[in-house]
N, C-alpha and C positions, 0 to 999 in steps of 0.2 A: 139101374135106378137113376133117377134124376136128382139134382140137388134139392134138398128140403127147402121149402119156402121159409124166408125169414130166419134162416139158421136154426131150424127146429129139429136137427138130427137127434140130439139127446132125448128130447121129448118123444120122438117117434120110436127110438130104441127102447126106452123104458116102457112106454105104453104097449109096444109090440111084445116085449118080454113078459109083461104082466098078463096080457091076453093069452100068450103062448102057454104060460104056466097054468093058467086057469083052464084052458082047453084040454090040458093033460091031467086035470084033477088035483093039482097041487094046492089050490086055494080058490078064493072068490075074488074076481076083479070087477070093480065098479068104477068107471072113469070119474064119476061124480064124487066118489069117496064116502058113500053112505053104506053102512054095514049093520047087520043085526048082531046082538051079543054072541050068537052061536056060530058065526061065520069065521073062517080063517081068511082075514082080509089081506089082499095084495094091494099095497099102497106105494106111492111114489114119494121119495124124498125124505121120509122119516116115519117113525112109528107113531100112529095116532094114540090118544089117551084111551080110546075104546075102539074096537073090542079088545079083550085081553089076548086073543090069539091073532097074530098078524105077521106078515112078512113085508118088509119094506125094501124097495129097490132104489139105488142111487148110483149115478155116475160119479166117480171121484178122481178121474184122471185118465191119462193115456200112457201106454207103454211104447208108443212109437207111431209115427204117421209117415207114410210114404210121401216124399216130396213131389214126385211126378205122377204116380198113379193115384187111384182113389181109395187105397186101403189104409186102415188104421187099426190099432189095437186099443180098445177102450176098456178101462177098468170099472167093473160094476160090483158094488157090495150089496149083499142081501142080508138083512138083519131079521132074524126069526125071534118071535116072542111067544111065550106060553105061560099060563098060570098053573101052579101046582107042581106037577112032576117035571123035573129038569130034563128028563129023557125026551119029553115032547119036542123041545126045540131041536134036538138031534134028529128026531123023526122028520120034522119039517125040512131040515137041512138035507137029509138023505133023499127026500122026495124031490127037492130042487136038483140035487146032484144027478139023480137018475134021469131027469129030463134034460138038463143043460150040458153036463160034462161030456165032451166028445161030440157034441152037436156040430154037424158040418153042412155047408151049402144049403142053408134053410132061409127062405124069405118069410119074414114075419108079416102078420096081417097089416102092419103099419107101413110096409114097403121096404124096411131095412133088411139087407142081405147079411146074414151071419155066416161067415166063412168057416170059423172054428171057435168053439167055446171050451174053456178048461178052467177048473177050479184051481186056485193058487194058494189060498189061505183059509185055514179053519181056526177061528179064535175059540178060546175056551168059554164055556157058559159063565154068565154072571147074572146078578139080580139088578133090576131097575129100582127106582125109588119106591115103587109100590110092591116090591117083593116078587115081581114076575121074572121068570127066567128069560134071558136073551142070549143069542149067539149070532155072530157075524161071520159069514163066509164071503170070500172075494173070488171073482172070476175075471179072467182075461177073455175078451171077445174080439176076435179078428173080424172086422166088418168092412163092407164096401161102403165108403163114404166119399163120393166124389164131390169136389167143390170147383168153382170156376178155375182155380189155379191148378187143380189136380184132376182134371178130367181124363178119362181113358181115350177120348176121341182124338 
């Protein structure tokens, strides 16, 4: 994979993950961010006010970057939200786990190569200010992220 234009690796990673999850039936991905009330929205950066059911993806750090090669471990949080039954957020988290945990050597549609994905944190469910249930799970994704200073060539 080549270096992302304008330093857009995180954007490519999150868009690619959202599309990957949607293609495997975990939720609905719309890059424009428009969803109907009945969709399980896959969003980037935070949970929208609507719809009530959503999964948000966000990069929140790294766990290590190879100085010479192009590999990094990126930390990604997925926040699940549901209205009504608190077990629904667990169902959404289980669906994400089934698709991501243990994923290896997979090139996302955005071009990002995921070398290995593993879940590292499961937070307890809580309620948001509207009484909807939320849960956050964190994943470590080992990815190939070459930069001009860390090229494999």
